[in-house]
Structure formats: C-alpha cells, structure tokens
C-alpha positions in Angstrom: 132.6 63.4 105.1 133.2 66.3 107.5 134.1 69.6 106.0 137.5 71.0 106.7 139.0 74.4 106.9 139.4 75.5 103.2 142.3 76.8 101.3 140.9 80.4 101.1 140.6 80.5 104.9 144.1 79.2 105.4 145.5 81.7 102.9 143.7 84.6 104.7 145.1 83.6 108.1 148.5 83.2 106.6 148.2 86.7 104.9 147.1 88.3 108.1 150.0 86.7 110.0 152.4 87.9 107.4 151.2 91.5 108.1 151.7 90.9 111.8 155.3 89.7 111.8 155.8 90.0 115.6 152.7 88.0 116.3 154.0 85.3 113.8 157.3 85.3 115.8 155.5 85.1 119.1 153.4 82.1 118.1 156.4 80.4 116.4 156.6 79.3 112.7 156.7 75.6 113.6 153.5 75.7 115.6 151.8 77.9 113.0 152.7 75.7 110.1 152.1 72.3 111.7 149.1 73.1 113.9 147.3 76.4 113.1 147.4 76.2 109.3 146.9 72.5 108.8 143.6 71.6 107.2 141.3 70.2 110.0 137.7 69.4 110.5 136.1 72.8 111.0 135.0 72.0 114.6 138.5 70.9 115.5 140.3 73.9 114.2 142.1 76.0 116.9 139.8 78.9 118.0 142.7 81.2 117.2 142.4 80.2 113.6 139.0 81.7 113.3 139.9 84.8 115.2 142.9 85.5 112.9 140.6 85.6 109.8 139.9 89.1 111.0 142.9 91.4 110.3 141.8 93.9 112.9 141.7 91.3 115.7 145.0 89.9 114.4 146.6 93.3 114.8 145.1 93.8 118.3 146.4 90.5 119.5 149.9 91.4 118.3 149.8 94.7 120.2 148.6 92.9 123.4 151.4 90.4 123.2 153.9 93.1 122.5 152.9 94.9 125.7 153.1 91.7 127.7 156.5 90.8 126.2 157.8 94.1 127.5 156.2 93.9 131.0 156.6 90.2 131.9 159.6 88.1 132.8 160.7 86.0 129.9 159.7 82.8 131.5 156.3 84.2 132.4 155.7 85.4 128.9 156.8 82.1 127.4 154.4 80.3 129.7 151.6 82.6 128.5 152.3 81.9 124.9 152.3 78.1 125.6 149.0 78.4 127.3 147.5 80.3 124.4 148.7 77.6 122.0 147.2 74.9 124.2 143.8 76.5 124.6 142.1 74.5 122.0 138.7 74.3 123.7 136.5 77.4 123.1 135.7 78.3 126.7 139.3 78.0 127.8 140.5 80.0 124.8 138.0 82.9 125.1 138.6 83.1 128.9 142.3 83.3 128.4 142.0 85.8 125.6 140.0 88.1 127.9 142.9 87.8 130.4 145.4 88.7 127.8 143.5 91.7 126.7 142.9 93.2 130.1 146.4 92.4 131.5 148.1 94.0 128.4 146.0 97.1 128.8 147.4 97.8 132.3 150.8 96.6 131.4 151.2 99.6 129.1 150.8 102.1 131.9 151.5 100.3 135.2 154.1 98.2 136.7 152.0 95.0 137.1 152.2 91.7 138.8 150.7 89.0 136.6 149.2 86.0 138.5 149.9 87.2 142.0 148.9 84.9 145.0 145.3 86.3 144.8 143.5 87.4 141.6 144.8 87.5 138.0 146.6 90.9 138.3 147.7 93.5 140.8 149.4 96.9 140.7 149.8 99.9 143.0 148.4 103.3 142.8 149.6 105.9 145.2 150.7 103.2 147.6 147.4 101.4 147.4 147.5 97.9 145.9 144.7 97.0 143.5 143.8 93.3 142.9 141.9 92.4 139.7 140.1 89.2 138.9 139.1 88.7 135.2 136.0 86.8 134.5 133.7 85.9 131.6 130.1 84.7 131.6 129.3 81.6 129.6 126.2 79.8 128.8 123.4 78.6 131.1 122.2 75.0 130.8 119.4 76.1 128.5 121.8 77.9 126.2 124.2 74.9 126.2 121.3 72.8 125.1 120.5 75.1 122.2 124.2 75.4 121.3 124.5 71.6 121.3 121.4 71.3 119.0 122.8 74.0 116.8 126.0 72.1 116.3 124.1 68.9 115.5 122.0 70.8 112.9 125.2 72.4 111.4 126.9 68.9 111.0 123.7 67.5 109.4 123.4 70.4 106.9 127.1 70.1 106.1 126.4 66.5 105.1 123.8 67.3 102.4 125.4 65.8 99.4 123.2 67.4 96.8 123.3 70.9 98.2 125.0 73.5 96.0 124.3 76.6 98.1 125.9 78.5 100.9 123.5 78.2 103.9 122.8 79.8 107.2 120.2 78.8 109.7 118.6 79.7 113.0 116.8 77.8 115.7 114.7 79.1 118.5 114.5 77.9 122.2 111.4 75.9 121.1 113.5 73.7 118.8 114.0 70.2 120.1 116.2 67.3 119.2 113.2 65.6 117.6 113.0 68.5 115.2 116.5 67.8 113.7 115.6 65.1 111.2 112.4 66.9 110.0 114.3 70.1 109.6 117.0 68.3 107.7 114.4 66.8 105.4 112.9 70.3 104.9 116.3 71.7 104.1 117.2 68.9 101.7 114.0 69.6 99.8 114.7 73.3 99.6 118.3 73.0 98.6 117.5 70.8 95.6 115.2 73.5 94.1 116.5 75.9 91.5 116.5 79.4 93.1 117.1 82.7 91.5 116.7 85.2 94.4 119.2 85.5 97.2 119.3 85.5 100.1 116.1 83.6 100.6 114.9 82.8 104.2 112.6 79.8 104.5 110.8 79.5 107.9 110.2 76.1 109.4 107.1 75.5 111.5 106.4 79.1 112.2 109.3 80.6 114.0 110.8 77.4 115.4 113.6 77.5 112.9 114.6 78.9 109.5 116.9 78.0 106.7 118.5 80.9 104.8 120.0 80.2 101.3 122.6 82.9 100.9 123.9 82.3 97.4 125.2 79.5 95.1 128.5 78.0 96.1 131.3 78.8 93.8 132.8 75.3 94.5 129.6 73.6 93.3 129.4 72.0 96.7 127.4 73.7 99.4 128.4 74.5 102.9 127.2 76.3 106.1 128.4 79.8 106.6 126.8 80.4 110.1 123.8 80.3 112.4 121.8 82.3 114.8 120.1 81.4 118.0 116.8 82.9 119.0 116.6 85.3 121.9 116.1 83.5 125.2 114.5 84.9 128.4 117.3 84.6 131.0 117.7 85.8 134.5 120.9 87.4 133.4 121.3 89.8 136.4 120.8 86.9 138.8 123.4 84.8 137.1 125.9 87.7 137.0 125.3 88.4 140.7 126.1 84.8 141.6 129.2 84.8 139.4 130.4 88.1 141.0 130.0 86.7 144.5 131.9 83.5 143.4 134.8 85.6 142.2 135.2 87.1 145.6 136.8 83.9 146.8 139.7 84.5 144.4 140.5 87.8 145.9 142.2 88.8 149.2 140.1 89.9 152.1 139.6 93.6 153.0 141.7 94.9 150.0 140.9 97.0 147.0 139.4 94.3 144.8 138.1 94.8 141.3 136.3 92.3 139.1 136.6 92.8 135.4 133.8 91.2 133.4 133.8 90.4 129.7 130.2 90.4 128.7 130.5 89.4 125.1 127.5 87.1 125.1 124.0 87.0 123.6 121.5 88.6 126.0 124.0 90.3 128.3 124.2 94.1 128.4 125.8 96.7 130.5 122.5 97.4 132.3 122.5 93.8 133.4 125.9 94.2 135.0 124.9 97.4 136.8 121.7 95.8 138.1 123.5 92.6 139.2 126.2 94.6 141.0 124.3 97.5 142.6 120.8 96.2 142.7 117.8 96.4 140.3 116.4 99.9 139.5 113.0 100.8 140.7 110.8 103.9 141.3 109.6 105.0 144.7 106.3 106.8 144.5 105.4 109.6 146.9 101.9 110.9 147.5 101.1 114.2 149.2 98.1 113.4 151.4 96.9 117.0 151.4 97.2 117.9 147.7 97.2 114.3 146.3 100.2 115.3 144.1 102.5 112.5 143.3 106.2 112.3 142.4 108.8 109.6 142.0 112.3 109.0 143.0 114.6 106.5 141.3 116.1 103.9 143.7 117.9 100.7 143.7 116.6 97.5 145.4 119.0 95.9 147.9 119.3 92.8 145.8 122.7 93.4 144.1 126.0 91.6 144.6 127.1 94.4 147.0 124.2 93.4 149.3 125.2 89.7 149.4 127.5 87.9 151.7 131.1 89.3 151.2 129.6 91.8 148.6 131.5 94.6 150.5 134.7 92.9 149.5 134.2 94.0 145.9 135.4 97.6 145.5 134.4 97.9 141.9 133.2 96.0 138.8 134.4 96.8 135.3 132.4 95.6 132.2 133.5 95.5 128.6 133.2 93.5 125.3 135.8 91.7 123.4 138.6 93.8 121.8 137.1 97.0 123.2 138.5 97.4 126.7 139.2 101.0 126.0 135.4 101.6 126.2 134.9 99.7 129.4 132.3 100.8 132.1 133.4 101.2 135.7 130.9 100.6 138.6 131.9 101.6 142.1 130.6 99.9 145.2 129.1 102.7 147.4 129.3 100.4 150.5 132.7 98.8 149.8 134.9 98.0 152.8 137.8 99.4 150.7 136.4 102.3 148.6 138.0 103.4 145.3 139.5 106.8 145.5 139.3 109.2 142.5 143.0 108.8 141.7 142.7 105.0 141.6 139.5 105.1 139.5 141.4 107.2 137.0 144.0 104.4 136.6 141.3 101.7 136.2 
C-alpha cells in the first residue's frame, strides 16, 4: 500500500496557513480543505503542500501574493491564483513559483505590466522599457534518469512491510535499474536488524548507493524521509548558454532585454551562469623575450551566450536561488545592442 501524507504534516500545513490568513484567503478555503489538505499518496500531493510545511516559505508566498494583488488587475490576479492551484506537476509548479517571486519583487517598486506581448514582465525606467523573461534550468536526460531511479527506489523502500525505521538513501550516477532489487534486498536485511546507534549509514557496493537508518519510527511502521543524488559531471555552462539563447526568442528585438534565471538546482552555481553568459574565464600568459619574465592577464573566451547568434539581444542576465531574489546577481552584456545604463541597473 502506498504511503499517504500523514496527519502531522497536514496539521503543520494547516497551522502555517492559519498564521498566514491572507494566503489562506487567496487560495480559498474550499480548495484548501478539499484539495490541499486531503490525505493523498505522497507523490500525488500538490507541490504547494510540501512547500507550506516551511513556515518561512509560507510567509514569503503570502507577501508575494499581497504585492501582486495590489499591482495586478483583479481578473489577472484571479487567473494567477487559478494557475497556481492547477500547477500540480513539479516542473510547472516550480517554474510558476519563480515567476511569482520575481514579478512580485518588481511590483513593489515599479508600475509593471505582467505578461506583456513579449516576455513575462515589463516596466519603464526613465522612459526606457525593460523586458524580462523568467527562466529556470531543469534536469538533463542523465539527471532525469537518476531521478526516475530514485523514485522507484523510494517507492520500493516505502513498501518494506517489516521496516520499523525512518530511512534515507542516496544513489550515485553509477546506479542502474538492475541495482534496484539487489539494493532492496540489502535494505530489507538491514532494516530487520536490531540497531542501537543512529543515524547509521550503510554503503552498498562501495559508493554506488547507501542506506541511512535515521531513527526508529514512532508509529512502529517505517517510512522514507528523503534521499540524495550523487554529484554528476555536467556541462552546466553549455546547457545554460543554450537555454539563454533559446530565451531570446521570447523577447522583442533590439530592446532592453533581461533574462532572470532561477538556478536552484544541484550542480549549478553563480560562476556557471557568469561563464555561460560572458564566456569561460582563462589566463593569457605573456613572456618578455629579453628578460624571460612572465605575467598573466585574466580574460574571457569568446564562447558565452553573448557571442552566439542573437546574443547581443540580451542586455543582462540575473541569477538567483529560490526565495532569495533580494540577493540576486546581475551580469551586464558588454557588447549588448541595448546596453543597461546605471540608473536602470539600480532598478534591476
């Protein structure tokens, strides 16, 4: 039998919503009671349910929606809430949540146009119109393969009838579908043993996978609390570069265009964004032929998005992580067709 959202989790979400009364009103009591708080198979629960287990995130979402409620037409805001409620698939939900966070940030200080003919957002600074496209990087095929295997392992571990522990696990990129059943057998054997030390990590075939027994379950029936995926070697800058150039098609030509990038993802860092946009960093070495002295000069290779076809159409890229747009990084295109003036950068 598949595990469902439990009473404690439902109670915590309900408690957090009771502390955020405006958010409760925005989402609507009927939808909250009939959809969000109903016990469901864990994998079928609305992504918002898991987010609202965190009281800080709950409060931030409320503040974002308050800002949008003040800035948008009533019909536009109602449509936004409806889209949020209908975003039941993880990718759609997290993409839309990024949009809500970024648009609400500018709505507090600018007169904005949400969903203009081009881009996700536009506003004017000193007579110059700024167009913003909000994007998020998701998994490569290899990561999707590992994520899929991870979900299969999770479901199998949840089905261990004799397990009385709270578990976590990790799998590496070397883990294959053929490893699932042997790993399950390994886990079944370990969870039927009497343990006294917690947490206990038990490696499987070297570093291919590991089972972590966190603690005994208070319900006398074990469950899976989470999982980790091993670090993968990815051409992150290359993928980001391609994604940036794809986003250009959503923006108007020869205008002040900005791409906002949510980089909340394993293996993606701010340096990756900078390299993808401006070109990879390198050192140029100089040698004085007479004295044989050497010195270096930092340079950037001409392999960034700004050097690609239509790269000059991107005036700037902004990178940030979930729930932290206030600490975003702004990267200006030095060869943009429409450069970003200092006054405009201050508003970004």
